[in-house]
C-alpha positions in Angstrom: -0.1 0.1 -0.1 0.9 3.7 -0.5 1.6 5.7 1.8 0.0 8.8 0.4 -3.1 6.6 0.1 -3.0 6.9 3.9 -1.4 11.0 4.1 -4.5 11.5 1.7 -6.7 9.7 3.9 -5.3 11.9 7.3 -5.3 15.2 5.1 -8.8 14.7 3.9 -9.9 14.1 7.8 -7.9 17.0 8.5 -9.8 19.5 6.2 -13.5 18.0 7.3 -12.2 18.8 10.9 -11.2 22.1 10.6 -14.3 22.7 8.3 -16.5 21.5 11.3 -14.6 23.6 13.8 -15.2 26.7 11.2 -18.9 26.1 11.3 -19.0 25.0 15.0 -17.7 28.8 15.5 -19.3 30.8 13.2 -22.5 28.3 11.9 -21.7 29.1 8.2 -23.6 26.6 6.4 -20.7 26.8 3.9 -17.7 25.2 6.6 -20.6 22.8 7.1 -20.8 20.9 3.4 -17.2 21.1 3.0 -16.7 18.7 6.2 -19.2 16.5 5.1 -17.6 16.4 1.6 -14.7 15.8 3.3 -15.7 13.0 4.9 -17.5 11.5 1.9 -13.6 11.7 0.6 -12.2 10.2 4.1 -14.8 6.6 3.3 -13.8 6.6 -0.2 -10.3 6.9 0.3 -10.3 4.1 3.5 -12.1 1.3 1.0 -9.6 2.1 -1.3 -7.1 1.3 1.8 -8.8 -1.5 3.2 -8.5 -3.1 -0.7 -4.9 -3.6 -0.4 -4.0 -3.7 3.2 -5.7 -5.2 6.3 -8.1 -3.3 8.7 -4.7 -3.1 11.8 -2.0 -1.8 9.4 -4.6 0.8 7.5 -6.7 2.1 11.1 -2.8 1.7 12.8 -1.2 3.8 9.9 -4.2 6.5 9.7 -4.9 7.0 13.1 -0.9 8.3 13.7 -0.6 9.8 10.4 -3.6 11.9 11.0 -2.7 13.0 14.9 0.8 13.9 13.5 -0.7 15.8 11.0 -3.1 17.3 12.2 -0.8 18.7 15.4 1.7 20.0 12.9 -1.5 21.7 11.4 -2.6 23.0 14.7 0.9 24.0 15.6 1.5 25.8 12.3 -1.7 27.1 11.0 -4.3 27.7 13.5 -1.1 28.3 16.0 -2.2 26.6 18.7 0.3 24.9 21.4 1.0 21.8 23.6 0.7 22.9 26.8 4.0 20.2 28.2 6.5 18.6 27.8 5.2 15.0 28.4 3.0 16.1 25.3 5.3 16.7 22.7 7.4 13.6 24.0 4.0 11.9 22.7 4.0 12.9 19.5 7.4 11.8 19.5 6.1 7.9 20.4 3.7 8.4 17.0 6.3 9.0 15.0 7.9 6.0 15.7 4.9 3.9 15.8 3.9 5.3 12.4 7.6 4.4 11.6 7.5 0.8 13.1 3.9 -0.1 11.0 5.2 0.9 8.0 8.8 -1.2 7.9 7.0 -3.6 9.6 5.1 -4.3 6.6 1.5 -5.0 5.3 -0.1 -8.7 5.9 -3.9 -8.8 4.0 
């Protein structure tokens, strides 16, 4: 399975989450529509990923990649921060987990 498929899945989720956040704060229905469309893309990409990988691998990679990319997005774009060094250590564990899952390969 291509790592780019997992990244695309994670990015679609980030777009959906961000649009839902904007909708929750503004009430602007265009943000709601974009969030729903992004989550439709998540479903499509998840189905594509499950065609070539088992659910344990796909879900583990997706969860880790999504957490990492969404954290980076929140820090650099939304200017949010983590509160303690332990949270940053947790992010490093996510990076290690992604690496180890990817290194282990896929069992269908």
